N, C-alpha and C positions, 0 to 999 in steps of 0.2 A: 504494500500500500504506500503510495507516495503522498506527499503533503497536499498535492492538488486534489487527489481523491478524497482525502480527509476533509479538506475545506469544502468540496462539493457536497459531501455527505452532511456536513454541518449546515450548509446553506439550505439543504432540502428539508431539514427538520423544522416543523412549525413551532413557533414560540408558545410557551405555556399560557394558559388562560389567566394565571396570576399576574401577568404583566398588563392585562387589560385595565386601563384607567390608572395605571401607576403614576403617571405624571400628574394627573388631577388630584390624586390622593396626597402626593408630596406637596403640591402647591396649597392644598387646603390645610394641611398641617402647619405649613409655614405661616399662612395667614392667621391661623388660630393662635400660634405662638406669639406673633406680633401683637395680637389683640390683648394679650395678657401682660404686656410690658408695663414698666413703671412710667408714670407721667413725668414731664419736665418739672412741674411744680414740686413734686416730692423729691426729685434729685436735687433741685435748688435748695430745698429745706435741709436735706442731709449735708450738703456742701456748706451751708451757712452754719449749721450746728458744729461741723468740724472746724470751721474757721473760728468760731467763738471759743470752742474748747482749746484750740491752739493758742489763741491770744491769752486766755485766762490762765493756762498752764505756764505761759511765759512770765506772767505778772507775779506768780507765786515765788517766794524766796527759795533759794536752793537749800536743800538739806545736806548735811554732812553725810558722805557715803561711807559705808563700811569698807574695810580693807578687802581687796579682791584676792589677796594672797592666801593660798590654802593653809589651813591650820594656824593662821595668824603669823606665819613666818614671813619676813621681808628680807630680800637680799638686794644689795646695792647694784649688783651686776646683772640683775634679771633683765631679759630683753624688754619687758614692758617699761621698766624704769629707764633703760637706755634710750628708748624711743621718746619718752616724755622729756628727757633732757635735750633732745635734738630740736624740739619745738622752741 
C-alpha cells in the first residue's frame, strides 16, 4: 500500500455525524462564555480598591522586621549581607 492509496482511502470515508453542527456549537459556547464576563464597572471598582489599599499601605509606618537568619545566627560574610553593603 502506498501513501497515495492510503490518502485515497481516507478521502473516501464519510465524516462522522458528530461533526454535524460542530462549528455552530463552538460559536454558541463562545458567545455564552462572553455573556458571563465581568463588567467594566466592576473591574474599575476592583482597580480602585487596589489603588486605595496600595496608597494606604504606603502611608503606614514601617515595622521592624525580624532577622531572616536561620536560628538567629548572623554572619558578616553571608552573601545577603555582602549584597546589602554593595547598595
